[in-house]
C-alpha positions as CSV (number, residue, x, y, z in Angstrom):
1,M,0.1,0.1,-0.1
2,L,1.3,3.4,-0.7
3,V,1.2,6.2,1.6
4,G,2.1,10.1,1.2
5,L,4.0,11.6,3.9
6,Y,4.6,15.1,4.4
7,G,5.8,15.8,8.0
8,T,7.5,14.2,10.7
9,L,7.4,10.8,9.0
10,K,9.6,11.9,6.3
11,V,13.3,10.8,6.0
12,G,15.2,12.7,9.0
13,H,12.6,13.6,10.9
14,F,11.8,12.1,14.5
15,N,8.9,10.0,13.6
16,Y,10.6,8.5,10.5
17,E,13.3,7.4,12.9
18,R,10.7,5.9,15.2
19,L,8.5,4.2,12.7
20,L,10.2,3.9,9.3
21,K,13.8,3.8,9.8
22,G,15.9,2.2,6.9
23,E,12.7,2.6,4.6
24,V,13.4,4.4,1.3
25,P,10.7,6.3,-0.2
26,K,9.5,5.0,-3.6
27,T,9.6,8.6,-4.6
28,A,9.4,12.3,-3.5
29,L,7.5,14.9,-5.5
30,F,4.8,17.9,-5.5
31,V,1.7,16.5,-6.0
32,V,-1.5,19.0,-6.5
33,L,-4.4,17.9,-4.0
34,P,-7.5,19.7,-2.7
35,F,-5.8,20.3,0.6
36,E,-4.0,23.1,2.2
37,M,-0.7,22.6,4.6
38,H,-0.5,24.6,7.8
39,T,2.0,24.2,10.5
40,N,2.6,25.3,14.1
41,D,6.5,25.1,13.4
42,E,6.8,21.7,15.2
43,Y,4.8,19.5,12.6
44,P,2.4,20.3,9.7
45,M,-1.0,19.1,9.0
46,L,-3.1,19.1,5.8
47,V,-6.7,20.2,6.0
48,P,-9.2,19.9,3.2
49,T,-10.0,23.0,1.1
50,L,-13.5,24.0,1.7
51,D,-14.1,25.1,-2.0
52,G,-11.9,22.1,-3.6
53,E,-9.3,24.5,-4.7
54,R,-6.0,22.4,-5.2
55,H,-2.4,23.3,-3.9
56,P,1.1,21.6,-4.4
57,I,2.0,19.6,-1.5
58,W,5.7,18.0,-1.3
59,L,5.4,14.1,-0.3
60,E,7.6,11.1,0.1
61,V,5.7,8.2,-1.0
62,F,6.6,5.1,0.8
63,E,5.2,1.6,-0.1
64,V,4.1,-0.2,3.4
65,D,2.4,-3.4,4.6
66,D,-0.9,-3.5,6.6
67,D,0.9,-3.7,9.9
68,K,3.1,-0.7,9.3
69,M,0.0,1.2,8.2
70,K,-1.8,0.1,11.5
71,E,1.2,1.5,13.2
72,L,1.0,4.7,11.3
73,D,-2.6,5.2,11.9
74,A,-2.0,4.5,15.7
75,L,0.2,7.4,15.6
76,E,-1.9,9.9,13.8
77,A,-5.5,9.0,15.0
78,P,-5.2,10.4,18.5
79,Y,-4.3,13.8,17.2
80,G,-7.6,14.1,15.0
81,Y,-6.3,12.7,11.8
82,W,-7.9,10.2,9.4
83,R,-6.5,8.3,6.5
84,E,-8.0,9.0,3.1
85,S,-7.2,7.6,-0.3
86,V,-6.6,9.9,-3.1
87,F,-5.6,9.7,-6.9
88,A,-2.6,11.9,-8.1
89,E,-2.3,12.3,-11.7
90,E,1.6,13.2,-11.1
91,L,2.0,9.6,-9.7
92,G,-0.7,7.8,-11.9
93,E,-1.9,6.1,-9.1
94,S,-3.9,6.3,-5.7
95,F,-2.1,6.5,-2.2
96,E,-3.2,7.1,1.4
97,I,-2.6,10.3,3.1
98,Y,-3.2,11.9,6.5
99,L,-5.5,14.6,6.9
100,H,-6.8,16.8,9.8
101,P,-10.1,18.5,9.9
102,A,-10.7,22.0,8.5
103,P,-10.2,24.9,9.7
104,A,-6.7,24.4,10.9
105,P,-6.4,25.0,14.8
106,A,-5.2,28.5,16.2
107,G,-1.6,28.8,16.2
108,F,-1.1,27.0,12.6
109,T,-0.1,29.3,9.7
110,R,-0.5,28.2,6.0
111,V,2.4,26.9,4.2
112,A,1.9,28.5,0.8
113,S,4.9,26.6,-0.5
114,G,3.3,23.3,0.4
115,K,6.8,22.2,1.7
116,W,7.5,21.4,5.3
117,P,9.8,22.5,6.9
118,A,10.0,25.9,5.2
119,G,13.0,26.4,3.3
120,A,13.7,22.2,3.1
121,Q,15.5,21.2,-0.1
122,A,13.9,19.0,-2.5
């Protein structure tokens, strides 16, 4: 199963080290999706756009088995995230991605570039 990751589960970040260490992304790229990225500087979240407007989001796409997906679900669910399947033309296939309810909570600001952390290299 493919999962698109955009935050602390990306290579080099603390949740990657905890849950995905040694795994290599299948690909990393910008994908245009009907979500906005927001951050509180510690971690990002994607929230659905209310008008369906699409934005570029930088993802690392991993292939994981069902057991690993359950571990990722267990990490994200307590913080209000849910997993949704989306199709990306850029990939030519569907993948899973974690979303948070809109609007973003107080203290979060929009990441217009769609890439977290700000200033990160592709």
